[in-house]
Structure formats: C-alpha cells, structure tokens
C-alpha positions in Angstrom: -28.7 19.7 11.0 -26.2 17.7 9.8 -22.6 18.6 7.3 -22.9 19.2 4.0 -19.5 20.1 2.7 -15.8 21.0 3.3 -14.0 22.6 1.3 -10.3 22.8 -0.5 -9.2 25.3 -2.2 -7.4 23.3 -4.9 -4.5 25.0 -7.5 -5.0 23.2 -10.4 -9.4 21.7 -10.5 -8.8 19.1 -13.0 -5.7 17.1 -11.0 -7.3 16.9 -8.1 -10.5 16.0 -9.6 -8.2 12.8 -10.1 -6.7 12.3 -7.7 -10.2 12.1 -5.4 -11.4 10.2 -7.9 -9.0 7.7 -9.4 -6.7 7.6 -5.7 -9.5 8.2 -3.3 -12.5 6.5 -5.2 -15.0 9.1 -4.9 -17.6 10.1 -7.7 -17.7 14.0 -9.9 -21.2 14.9 -8.5 -21.4 18.6 -9.9 -19.2 21.2 -11.0 -20.2 24.6 -12.4 -17.9 27.8 -12.8 -18.7 31.2 -12.0 -17.5 33.8 -14.9 -17.9 36.6 -13.2 -15.9 36.0 -9.6 -13.7 33.1 -12.5 -13.8 30.3 -9.7 -14.9 26.4 -10.6 -16.1 24.3 -8.5 -16.3 20.2 -7.9 -17.8 18.4 -5.1 -16.7 14.8 -5.2 -17.9 12.1 -3.1 -19.2 8.3 -1.9 -22.6 8.7 -2.2 -25.3 12.0 -2.8 -25.1 15.0 -1.3 -28.3 14.0 -0.3 -27.0 11.0 2.2 -23.7 12.1 3.1 -20.7 14.8 3.1 -18.4 15.9 0.1 -15.5 17.6 -0.6 -15.9 20.7 -2.8 -13.1 21.8 -4.4 -12.6 25.7 -5.2 -10.4 26.9 -7.7 -9.8 30.5 -8.4 -8.5 31.1 -11.4 -5.1 32.1 -12.0 -4.1 30.8 -8.0 -2.2 27.7 -8.5 -0.7 27.6 -4.9 -2.0 28.2 -1.2 -0.6 27.7 2.0 -2.6 25.5 4.1 -1.4 27.6 7.9 -1.0 25.7 11.2 -4.9 25.5 11.7 -5.4 23.0 9.3 -5.0 19.6 10.4 -6.8 16.5 8.0 -9.8 15.1 6.8 -10.6 11.8 7.9 -12.4 8.8 5.9 -13.1 5.6 6.7 -11.9 2.5 5.6 -13.1 -1.8 5.7 -9.2 -1.8 5.5 -6.0 0.8 6.1 -3.3 -1.6 4.8 -5.0 -2.7 1.4 -6.5 0.9 0.8 -2.7 2.3 1.3 -1.7 -0.2 -1.2 -4.2 0.7 -3.3 -3.4 4.9 -3.5 0.5 3.5 -3.4 -0.7 2.0 -7.4 -2.8 4.8 -8.0 0.1 7.2 -7.7 -0.6 9.0 -4.7 2.0 9.3 -1.3 1.6 7.7 1.3 2.9 10.0 5.0 2.2 8.1 7.4 2.3 4.4 7.1 -0.7 2.5 8.3 -0.3 1.8 11.5 -2.5 1.5 15.1 -2.5 5.5 17.0 -0.2 6.2 19.6 -1.4 5.6 22.6 -4.3 3.4 21.2 -5.1 -0.1 18.9 -7.0 2.0 16.0 -5.1 1.3 13.0 -4.3 4.7 10.9 -2.3 6.0 8.4 -2.5 9.6 6.2 -1.3 9.7 2.3 -1.3 13.8 0.6 -3.0 15.2 -1.7 -1.7 16.5 -4.7 -2.1 20.4 -2.8 -0.4 19.0 0.5 -4.2 18.7 2.1 -3.8 16.0 4.5 -6.4 13.0 4.2 -6.3 9.6 7.4 -7.5 7.0 6.4 -9.0 5.2 9.4 -9.8 1.5 9.9 -14.4 1.2 10.4 -14.4 -0.8 12.7 -13.1 1.3 14.9 -13.6 4.5 13.4 -16.4 5.5 16.6 -14.3 5.2 18.8 -11.5 7.9 20.5 -8.6 7.6 19.1 -6.7 7.6 22.8 -9.2 6.2 24.5 -8.9 1.6 23.3 
C-alpha cells in the first residue's frame, strides 16, 4: 500500500493551480470535470502519480470558501534549502507565515507558507526530513 493523493477543497481552482505550479513548482498532471455533480478536479505533483503521492484540488462549483476546521494541520514538503525556498516563494508572490529556522526543541530547519485558501504547507530541509522534529 501507499498514499496516492491528498485532497483539498478550493474556492478557485485556477488560482490554486497557479499557486501550486508557480509558487511551489508542482506540475499539473491531469484535470477532470463532473457536470452531473458539479465539481472539477486538478491533480498536481512533483512526479507522476505512479511514482509519487500527489495533491488533488477539488472545486465544488459555486463554493468559493471553506472553513478549514481545527483538525487540519499541514502538508509537509521536503526542500534542499528552506531559506532559498522561502525567498523563491516570496518572489513568486507566496505568503510565508513562519520564517525559516529551527523547530522549537530541535535542530531541523522548517518554515511555513500558506496557499490561497489558507492551507498551511511546511517546508522541511531534506537532510533532516526523516528525523523526528523534536528528537535531534
């Protein structure tokens, strides 16, 4: 077994596709529409779906905003250099919500960015991505 995708509901599909492509560097892998049930899907990722987990963006027609709730945490993305990645995100118009630096109680360098719908995305430096964040 493996994780295939994570689904996020978005209020504006094109805006979200642009964010994940232009700010986070993902590739748009495929899209589909279901006219009967009035929703559109976009699948994005860093590699093909048969090799990597991807992100499914779901736009339910006519709904432009969702409450994220208190259960959602974040999506984590491994990067080679958190500082350089945050600079690139800023230059592309992305919103950094936690500046790069060591995690509280550890040494792993992390940062957070927010997508257009308010979902949090954590950047973790690849060299420490396999370690428990509070254990080093």
